[in-house]
DRENGUKE-247255 format. One line per 4 residues: their letters; for each residue x, y, z of C-alpha. Coordinates in steps of 0.2 Angstrom, whole numbers. Layout:
A	X,Y,Z | ...
//
This chain:
XXXX	754,130,-957 | 749,114,-953 | 767,110,-947 | 765,122,-935
XXXX	748,119,-929 | 753,101,-926 | 768,107,-917 | 757,116,-906
XXXX	745,103,-903 | 759,90,-899 | 767,102,-887 | 750,107,-877
XXXX	745,88,-875 | 759,84,-868 | 762,101,-857 | 741,92,-849
XXXX	749,75,-847 | 761,83,-839 | 754,91,-829 | 739,77,-822
XXXX	755,66,-822 | 762,79,-807 | 744,82,-800 | 742,63,-797
XXXX	758,60,-791 | 757,74,-777 | 741,67,-771 | 740,50,-762
XXXX	728,39,-766 | 714,31,-755 | 721,18,-751 | 740,26,-750
XXXX	733,34,-737 | 726,20,-728 | 742,11,-730 | 752,26,-721
XXXX	742,25,-709 | 741,7,-705 | 760,8,-703 | 760,21,-691
XXXX	747,9,-681 | 758,-4,-681 | 772,3,-670 | 784,-12,-667
XXXX	774,-26,-672 | 784,-39,-683 | 778,-57,-690 | 764,-64,-690
XXXX	756,-50,-679 | 760,-36,-691 | 755,-47,-705 | 738,-49,-695
XXXX	736,-32,-690 | 737,-24,-708 | 730,-37,-715 | 714,-33,-700
XXXX	720,-11,-702 | 717,-13,-722 | 702,-22,-726 | 692,-6,-719
XXXX	682,-21,-709 | 678,-17,-690 | 687,-30,-679 | 678,-43,-672
XXXX	679,-49,-654 | 683,-67,-661 | 698,-55,-672 | 706,-46,-656
XXXX	704,-60,-644 | 716,-71,-657 | 728,-56,-657 | 731,-56,-640
XXXX	733,-72,-640 | 746,-73,-654 | 755,-57,-646 | 755,-65,-629
XXXX	762,-82,-639 | 776,-75,-647 | 782,-66,-631 | 784,-82,-624
XXXX	791,-89,-636 | 806,-74,-636 | 820,-89,-634 | 816,-103,-646
XXXX	819,-106,-664 | 814,-119,-677 | 805,-133,-673 | 804,-131,-655
XXXX	796,-113,-658 | 782,-118,-671 | 779,-135,-660 | 778,-122,-644
XXXX	767,-110,-655 | 756,-124,-660 | 753,-131,-642 | 751,-112,-635
XXXX	738,-102,-649 | 728,-123,-648 | 727,-121,-630 | 726,-102,-622
X	708,-95,-621
//
């Protein structure tokens, strides 16, 4: 009889744990939902531009005017740097980002 009760207790515990795991797996967390939304908004951004966008999007803080200007500057400089590689691109980006207002 004790053996039967023990087996039933283990079976019920296993059932409860698996039901809880199924609930947790089906409902995305707040962070997972936010990541999905930010990924969709990021669109075709790549590299540093995407990294900066995702950091801002996931931080839950509104974008300041200065940060928005910096993102726009990065976007413009990245477009102008197309075709450049390595040290040439690095030097161009440094100059471009420090000169543009």
